[in-house]
C-alpha positions as CSV (number, residue, x, y, z in Angstrom):
1,M,82.6,-5.3,39.0
2,P,79.0,-4.4,38.1
3,S,78.1,-0.7,38.5
4,V,74.9,-1.4,40.5
5,L,75.6,-1.9,44.2
6,P,73.6,-4.4,46.2
7,L,71.3,-3.6,49.0
8,G,72.6,-4.2,52.5
9,D,72.9,-2.9,56.1
10,P,74.6,0.4,56.9
11,A,78.4,0.1,57.2
12,P,80.0,1.7,60.2
13,S,82.1,4.8,59.4
14,D,85.1,3.4,61.4
15,G,85.2,0.3,59.2
16,L,85.3,-2.0,62.2
17,L,84.1,-5.6,61.7
18,P,82.0,-7.7,64.0
19,P,83.7,-10.2,66.3
20,Q,82.7,-13.2,64.1
21,A,85.0,-11.9,61.3
22,A,88.1,-12.7,63.5
23,D,87.0,-16.3,64.2
24,G,89.6,-18.5,62.5
25,A,91.1,-15.6,60.6
26,A,94.7,-16.8,61.3
27,G,94.0,-20.0,59.3
28,R,92.5,-18.2,56.2
29,A,94.4,-16.7,53.3
30,F,94.2,-13.0,52.7
31,G,94.3,-11.2,49.4
32,L,93.9,-7.6,48.1
33,Y,91.9,-6.4,45.2
34,V,92.6,-2.9,43.8
35,H,90.0,-1.4,41.5
36,I,91.3,1.2,39.0
37,P,88.2,2.9,37.7
38,F,89.6,4.4,34.5
39,C,89.2,3.5,30.8
40,A,90.3,5.4,27.7
41,V,86.7,4.8,26.3
42,R,83.7,3.0,27.6
43,C,83.2,-0.3,25.8
44,G,79.6,-0.7,24.6
45,Y,79.1,-4.0,26.4
46,C,80.5,-3.0,29.8
47,D,78.5,-2.0,32.8
48,F,81.4,-2.0,35.2
49,N,82.1,0.9,37.5
50,T,84.5,2.8,35.2
51,Y,85.0,6.3,34.0
52,T,87.0,8.1,31.3
53,S,89.7,10.6,32.5
54,T,87.6,13.6,31.5
55,E,84.7,12.6,33.7
56,L,86.5,13.1,37.1
57,G,88.5,15.6,39.0
58,G,89.9,16.4,42.4
59,G,90.9,13.4,44.5
60,A,89.1,11.1,42.0
61,S,91.3,12.2,39.0
62,Q,93.8,9.8,37.5
63,D,96.7,11.9,38.7
64,A,95.5,11.8,42.4
65,Y,94.1,8.3,42.4
66,A,97.2,6.4,43.6
67,S,97.2,8.6,46.7
68,T,93.5,8.0,47.3
69,A,94.0,4.2,47.0
70,V,96.9,4.3,49.4
71,S,94.7,6.1,51.9
72,E,92.3,3.1,51.8
73,V,95.2,0.7,52.2
74,D,96.2,2.5,55.4
75,F,92.6,2.6,56.5
76,A,92.1,-1.1,55.8
77,A,95.2,-2.1,57.8
78,A,94.1,-0.1,60.8
79,A,90.5,-1.3,60.7
80,L,91.5,-5.0,60.5
81,R,93.9,-4.6,63.4
82,A,91.3,-2.7,65.5
83,S,88.8,-5.5,64.7
84,G,91.1,-8.1,66.3
85,I,92.0,-9.7,63.0
86,P,95.7,-10.8,63.0
87,D,98.0,-9.4,60.3
88,R,98.5,-11.9,57.5
89,P,100.8,-11.6,54.5
90,M,98.9,-11.2,51.2
91,S,98.8,-14.4,49.2
92,T,97.4,-12.7,46.1
93,V,97.0,-9.2,44.8
94,F,94.9,-8.3,41.8
95,F,94.7,-4.9,40.1
96,G,91.5,-4.8,38.0
97,G,89.3,-2.2,36.4
98,G,88.7,-0.4,34.2
99,T,92.2,-0.4,32.8
100,P,94.8,-0.3,35.6
101,T,97.6,0.3,33.2
102,L,96.1,3.7,32.2
103,L,97.8,4.8,35.4
104,P,101.6,5.2,35.3
105,A,103.3,2.0,36.2
106,E,105.0,3.9,39.0
107,D,101.6,4.6,40.6
108,L,100.6,0.9,40.5
109,A,104.0,0.1,42.0
110,R,103.5,2.6,44.8
111,I,100.1,1.2,45.8
112,L,101.6,-2.3,45.8
113,A,104.6,-1.2,47.9
114,V,102.4,0.4,50.5
115,A,100.2,-2.7,50.7
116,V,103.3,-4.9,51.1
117,A,104.6,-2.5,53.9
118,R,101.3,-2.9,55.7
119,W,100.7,-6.6,55.4
120,G,103.7,-8.3,53.8
121,L,103.6,-10.7,50.9
122,E,103.8,-14.5,51.1
123,P,106.8,-16.1,49.3
124,G,105.8,-16.9,45.8
125,A,102.6,-14.7,46.0
126,E,100.7,-14.0,42.8
127,V,100.5,-10.3,41.9
128,T,98.4,-9.6,38.7
129,T,97.3,-6.5,36.8
130,E,94.8,-6.4,34.0
131,A,95.8,-4.4,30.9
132,N,94.6,-3.4,27.6
133,P,97.0,-4.2,24.8
134,D,97.3,-0.6,23.9
135,S,98.0,0.6,27.4
136,V,101.5,-0.9,28.1
137,T,105.1,-0.5,26.8
138,P,108.2,-2.6,27.3
139,E,109.3,0.0,29.9
140,S,106.1,0.0,31.9
141,L,106.0,-3.8,32.0
142,A,109.6,-3.8,33.3
143,V,108.6,-1.3,36.0
144,L,105.8,-3.6,37.1
145,K,108.0,-6.6,37.2
146,D,110.6,-4.8,39.3
147,A,107.9,-3.7,41.7
148,G,106.8,-7.3,42.4
149,F,104.1,-8.0,39.8
150,T,104.2,-11.5,38.6
151,R,101.4,-11.7,36.0
152,V,99.6,-9.7,33.4
153,S,96.1,-10.4,32.1
154,F,95.6,-8.8,28.6
155,G,92.0,-8.0,27.4
156,M,92.4,-9.4,23.9
157,Q,88.7,-10.3,23.5
158,S,88.9,-11.1,19.8
159,A,91.4,-11.3,16.9
160,V,88.7,-10.2,14.4
161,P,88.5,-6.5,13.6
162,H,84.7,-6.3,13.0
163,V,84.1,-8.1,16.4
164,L,86.4,-5.7,18.2
165,K,84.6,-2.8,16.6
166,V,81.2,-4.0,17.9
167,L,82.8,-4.3,21.4
168,D,84.3,-0.8,21.1
169,R,87.8,-2.1,21.8
170,T,90.5,0.3,20.9
171,H,93.5,-2.0,20.1
172,T,94.3,-3.6,16.8
173,P,94.8,-7.4,16.7
174,S,98.4,-7.0,15.7
175,R,99.2,-5.3,19.0
176,V,98.5,-8.5,21.0
177,P,101.5,-10.6,20.0
178,Q,103.7,-7.6,20.5
179,V,102.6,-7.0,24.1
180,V,102.7,-10.7,24.9
181,Q,106.4,-10.7,23.8
182,W,107.1,-7.6,25.9
183,A,105.5,-9.2,29.0
184,R,107.6,-12.4,28.6
185,E,110.8,-10.4,28.1
186,A,109.9,-8.6,31.4
187,G,109.5,-12.0,33.1
188,L,105.7,-11.8,33.6
189,A,103.3,-14.7,33.2
190,V,100.6,-14.0,30.6
191,S,96.9,-14.5,30.6
192,L,94.6,-13.7,27.7
193,D,90.9,-12.8,28.1
194,L,88.5,-13.6,25.3
195,I,84.8,-12.9,24.8
196,Y,82.6,-15.1,22.6
197,G,79.0,-14.5,21.3
198,T,79.5,-10.9,20.2
199,P,76.7,-9.9,17.7
200,G,77.9,-10.7,14.2
201,E,80.6,-13.1,15.3
202,S,80.5,-16.3,13.3
203,L,81.8,-19.7,14.5
204,D,84.7,-19.3,12.1
205,D,85.5,-15.8,13.6
206,W,85.6,-17.4,17.1
207,R,87.8,-20.3,15.8
208,Y,90.2,-17.7,14.4
209,S,90.3,-15.8,17.6
210,L,91.0,-19.0,19.6
211,E,93.7,-20.2,17.2
212,T,95.3,-16.8,17.2
213,A,95.3,-16.5,20.9
214,L,96.7,-20.0,21.4
215,S,99.5,-19.3,18.8
216,Y,100.9,-16.9,21.4
217,E,101.3,-19.7,23.9
218,P,99.7,-18.0,26.9
219,D,100.0,-19.5,30.4
220,H,96.3,-19.0,31.0
221,I,93.1,-18.2,29.0
222,S,89.8,-16.9,30.2
223,A,86.8,-17.2,27.7
224,Y,83.6,-15.5,28.8
225,A,80.2,-15.6,27.1
226,L,79.1,-12.0,26.3
227,I,76.3,-11.0,28.6
228,V,74.2,-8.0,27.4
229,E,73.6,-5.8,30.5
230,D,70.7,-3.4,30.7
231,G,71.7,0.2,30.3
232,T,74.7,-0.5,28.1
233,K,75.2,0.9,24.6
234,L,75.1,-2.7,23.2
235,A,71.8,-3.4,24.9
236,A,70.3,-0.3,23.2
237,Q,71.8,-1.3,19.8
238,I,70.2,-4.8,20.1
239,R,66.8,-3.2,21.2
240,R,66.9,-1.0,18.1
241,G,67.7,-3.9,15.8
242,E,71.1,-2.4,14.8
243,V,72.9,-5.6,15.7
244,P,71.5,-9.2,16.2
245,G,70.7,-10.5,19.7
246,I,72.4,-13.1,21.7
247,D,71.7,-16.8,21.0
248,D,72.2,-19.5,23.7
249,D,72.8,-22.2,21.2
250,D,75.5,-20.1,19.6
251,H,77.1,-19.6,23.0
252,A,77.1,-23.4,23.6
253,D,78.7,-24.2,20.2
254,K,81.4,-21.6,20.9
255,Y,82.1,-22.9,24.4
256,E,82.5,-26.4,23.1
257,L,84.9,-25.2,20.4
258,A,86.9,-23.3,23.0
259,D,87.2,-26.3,25.3
260,Q,88.3,-28.5,22.4
261,L,90.9,-26.1,21.0
262,I,92.3,-24.9,24.3
263,G,92.5,-28.5,25.6
264,E,94.3,-29.6,22.4
265,A,96.8,-26.8,23.0
266,G,97.7,-28.2,26.4
267,L,95.7,-26.1,28.7
268,A,93.2,-27.7,31.1
269,W,90.0,-26.2,32.5
270,Y,90.0,-25.5,36.3
271,E,86.9,-23.3,36.4
272,V,84.0,-23.2,33.9
273,S,85.4,-20.1,32.0
274,N,89.2,-20.6,32.8
275,W,92.0,-22.8,31.5
276,A,95.6,-22.9,32.6
277,R,98.7,-24.6,31.2
278,T,99.6,-26.1,34.6
279,P,97.7,-26.1,37.9
280,G,100.2,-23.6,39.3
281,Q,99.3,-21.2,36.5
282,A,95.6,-21.0,37.5
283,C,94.6,-17.6,38.7
284,R,95.1,-18.0,42.4
285,H,93.3,-14.7,43.2
286,N,90.1,-15.8,41.5
287,L,90.4,-19.2,43.2
288,A,90.5,-17.3,46.5
289,Y,87.1,-15.7,45.6
290,W,85.6,-19.0,44.6
291,R,86.9,-20.7,47.8
292,G,85.6,-18.0,50.2
293,D,89.0,-16.7,51.4
294,D,89.4,-13.2,52.9
295,W,90.1,-10.2,50.8
296,W,89.9,-6.4,51.0
297,G,88.7,-4.5,47.9
298,I,90.3,-1.1,47.4
299,G,88.6,1.5,45.2
300,P,85.1,2.9,44.4
301,G,82.5,0.1,44.1
302,A,85.1,-2.5,45.3
303,H,83.7,-5.5,47.3
304,S,85.4,-7.1,50.3
305,H,84.9,-10.2,52.3
306,V,86.4,-11.2,55.7
307,G,85.1,-14.1,57.8
308,G,81.6,-14.1,56.4
309,V,81.2,-10.3,56.5
310,R,80.9,-8.8,53.0
311,W,80.8,-5.1,52.2
312,W,81.1,-2.8,49.2
313,N,82.4,0.7,48.7
314,V,80.5,3.8,47.5
315,K,80.3,3.7,43.7
316,H,81.4,7.2,42.6
317,P,85.1,8.0,42.8
318,T,84.4,11.5,44.0
319,A,82.4,10.3,46.9
320,Y,85.0,7.6,47.6
321,A,87.8,10.1,47.7
322,G,85.8,12.4,49.9
323,R,85.1,9.8,52.5
324,L,88.7,8.8,52.8
325,A,89.8,12.5,53.0
326,Q,87.6,12.7,56.1
327,G,89.1,9.6,57.6
328,L,85.9,7.7,57.1
329,S,85.2,4.2,55.7
330,P,84.3,4.4,52.0
331,A,81.9,1.4,52.5
332,A,78.3,2.0,51.3
333,G,76.8,-1.1,52.9
334,R,77.5,-4.6,54.2
335,E,76.0,-7.9,55.1
336,T,76.9,-10.6,57.6
337,L,76.3,-14.0,56.0
338,D,74.7,-16.7,58.1
339,D,75.9,-20.3,58.0
340,G,73.1,-21.3,55.5
341,T,74.0,-18.6,53.1
342,R,77.7,-19.3,53.3
343,D,77.1,-23.0,52.6
344,M,74.8,-22.2,49.7
345,E,77.4,-19.8,48.2
346,R,80.2,-22.4,48.7
347,I,78.2,-25.0,46.8
348,M,77.5,-22.5,44.0
349,L,81.1,-21.6,43.5
350,E,82.8,-24.9,44.1
351,A,80.5,-26.6,41.6
352,R,82.2,-24.5,38.9
353,L,85.7,-25.8,39.8
354,V,87.4,-28.8,38.4
355,T,88.0,-30.0,42.0
356,G,84.2,-30.1,42.4
357,V,82.0,-30.2,45.5
358,G,82.2,-32.9,48.1
359,I,79.0,-34.9,48.0
360,S,79.1,-35.5,51.7
361,S,78.9,-31.7,52.2
362,L,75.6,-31.5,50.3
363,G,72.2,-31.5,52.0
364,E,70.0,-34.6,51.9
365,S,68.1,-33.3,48.9
366,G,71.4,-32.5,47.0
367,R,72.8,-36.0,47.7
368,K,69.6,-37.5,46.3
369,E,70.2,-35.7,43.0
370,V,73.6,-37.2,42.3
371,A,72.3,-40.4,40.6
372,G,70.1,-38.4,38.3
373,L,73.0,-36.0,37.4
374,I,75.1,-39.0,36.5
375,A,72.3,-40.4,34.4
376,D,71.9,-37.1,32.6
377,G,75.6,-36.9,31.8
378,L,76.1,-33.7,33.8
379,V,78.7,-35.0,36.3
380,E,81.6,-37.4,36.0
381,P,80.6,-40.9,37.2
382,A,84.1,-41.9,38.4
383,Q,84.5,-38.8,40.4
384,A,81.1,-39.1,41.9
385,F,81.8,-42.6,43.1
386,R,84.9,-41.2,44.8
387,G,82.7,-38.6,46.6
388,Q,83.2,-35.5,44.4
389,L,80.7,-33.9,42.2
390,V,82.7,-32.7,39.1
391,L,81.0,-31.3,36.0
392,T,81.3,-32.9,32.6
393,L,81.5,-30.7,29.5
394,K,77.7,-30.9,29.2
395,G,77.5,-30.1,32.9
396,R,79.6,-27.0,32.4
397,L,77.2,-25.8,29.7
398,L,74.4,-26.3,32.2
399,A,76.2,-25.3,35.4
400,D,73.5,-23.1,36.7
401,A,70.9,-25.8,36.3
402,V,73.2,-28.3,38.1
403,V,73.6,-25.9,41.0
404,R,69.9,-25.4,41.3
405,R,69.4,-29.2,41.6
406,I,72.0,-29.7,44.4
407,L,71.3,-26.6,46.5
408,P,69.3,-27.2,49.7
409,D,65.5,-26.8,49.4
């Protein structure tokens, strides 16, 4: 969740949504995102809306945060009903951050319990929390499992100490196999998040991280290219020449290696940066984002989307807590997407999925590009002949360029 909020229209203080948000709502899946804005330290590459525990107080403090988040859950349930949107059980819940597991497991369990009381939970629903390897214990993971969590996503990032140091990660590599074992003993599915392209990371370093992560036999792996965001510590270090810059060719080589090794280990890609051991172990919450389902985002800076209406909460936790304490919506702004924008976003997101984009759903200019994309080796020919535009490995490396070619003029 980037810390800079987009521009938009004013959001009503009562949180009510326009009538179009209710159109077809009964047939759309509904999920919940809960942002926990706390970290033990701020990583040098991160520009997410996060804070250390000493930066905040009052209703925004770690101790009070669960109660504040519960207030927004209650507000959300009332606002959706008042907007004429039928109650739907949650199909996915995702606690992200920050580091959600810096809060006591009982606090996360409480937030989830209130959400389930307000909306219910579909049978077999996916409930995930992100976690740093040094922020969980066997006992805390057992509490989460008993509360209804089904999945934990550990921020491993690398298995190489000097790479973790550049990223300002606080855990040691030896901690990761331990927490994976604890999660499995608790009965939780396990995902590992990796980052490639860190300044000073060699191809052999990246190979070692991949092989180490795969040796733990995770159900799911995410591998993201490091992006240097303006205003971060890492951006300043690169600008001063203290660490080398980012190299696109290096990123491409590391992505190809990741796809090779992860595939050989039995996991298949389902989104450009994500691989799962089986289709059922793909992250359903993220798929809901990519497919344009409905979700409400709880927390400072959190984004929501219901029926083509998108809004985002105020960024600072103190302002967020203050609005809720007054019974007001914490939304800072919103936008109502027209059909053209929704169609453009659908193409942009579906193109990144292994299921691809239906060629018949493209505009005339996009359909005319298909033959050229096949000739350039960017999409799978057999899938294209069956009516779906699915990226090849080369196409995944150039996904943004492919999308630009198929979007309407």
